C-alpha angles and dihedrals in degrees: 000000000000116000122245089258094055114102107247124198103161111171093352121130126230136182116208120187122205088031097151095086148352120009093358094054092045091049094049091050094046092050092049091049088052091056103267127135104232133200106201113202128195143132100252118068096200097058090042091056089051089054090049092053090061093071138009092227092067122092121177139214124194107220140138102235089212095057120110110270093008096122094056092044093050095049095043091050091058095042094046091050100045106014099238146040125222105164139027118192112195099201106137110116148132137212126233125187107201128154121219089251090056097041116137133182096237095058093046091050093049093049093052093041090055101037102033115014099041095047090047094053092044091051090049092051092046096045101087090051095044089052090056092053099034084242137175138244121206122190119197109222128162138244083252089064086081105022128058123264114198109217091015103065097136093050088051091046092051090052090046088055090051091052091052090049087053094054094043095047091048090056092044097046102040092090091058094047100252117132122210124193138152138219117214109199122200120216106328135186098257136120094249095115094047090047088054087063100255116150117251095250091053092049090050091050092048092049092050091049092049093048091053092053096048112094093215089055100233143076118252121258123229088245090058089059097040090054091060094043087059093046096054093042095046108124088232091063089077095144095056119093139135094029130139106204113196116209105185111127091256097305090138089063095056 
C-alpha cells in the first residue's frame, strides 16, 4: 500500500503534452503508475507509442499543440474517453539558441506559439473540466525563465512569460478551486538540444559546461522532474498554488 507521502492519482485523468520523450514521457509513466488515466500528446506517433507501451493506463494522441483547433480536440479526446479531467501538464516545448544578431521573426513566433499561445489555449479548453474536479494545471518552464541566457534570450523570454501566466492564472482561478503551478527544470538529460538542430559536438560541449556549473555535479533526469510534477499536482497539495518550483541541482545558487 502506498505511503501517505506517495502521490496518488487513482482514477483521475491527466493530459500530458510532449509525452513522446524526456520529461513528458517520464511524467506520463509516473502518473499512470500512480493510478491515473493519461492521454499523452505529441507530434510523432512512433515515440508516443513507445510511451504507451510503458503502461496500460496511457493512451496517446498525435497532435501538434500549435495547430488550429488542437486544444479543443486534445481535451475532448480525454474527456470523451474517461469522462473527466483532473490535470493538464503543459510540457511541450523546444529550445532555440539565437543571438540578437541572428534573430528572425519566424523563430520568435514559433517559440511564443509553443510556450505561450498553445498552453493558453489548452488551459482555456481544459478549464471547465478542471473546475468540475477541483483540478490542477502544471506548466513546465525552465530555470532560464527567471535567469538570463546569453544567446537564448527569446527562449528565456517565452519561459518567463509562461511563469507569469502561471502566477496570474493561479490568482484568477483560486476562487473556482483550480490550482496552477509550474516546475522550472535546470539542465536535464533530454534530447531538447538535439531536437533544436544543434550538432552533436555542440550539444556535448553545452552539457559539459552545464554539468560543471551545477553544484550537485550532474544533470537532472526526466524522472527527477516528473517526481516533482506529481508532487505539486497531487490532490492532497490543496494549499499550493501560484508557485514556480525550480529543480536544477542548485544551479540558481551558482
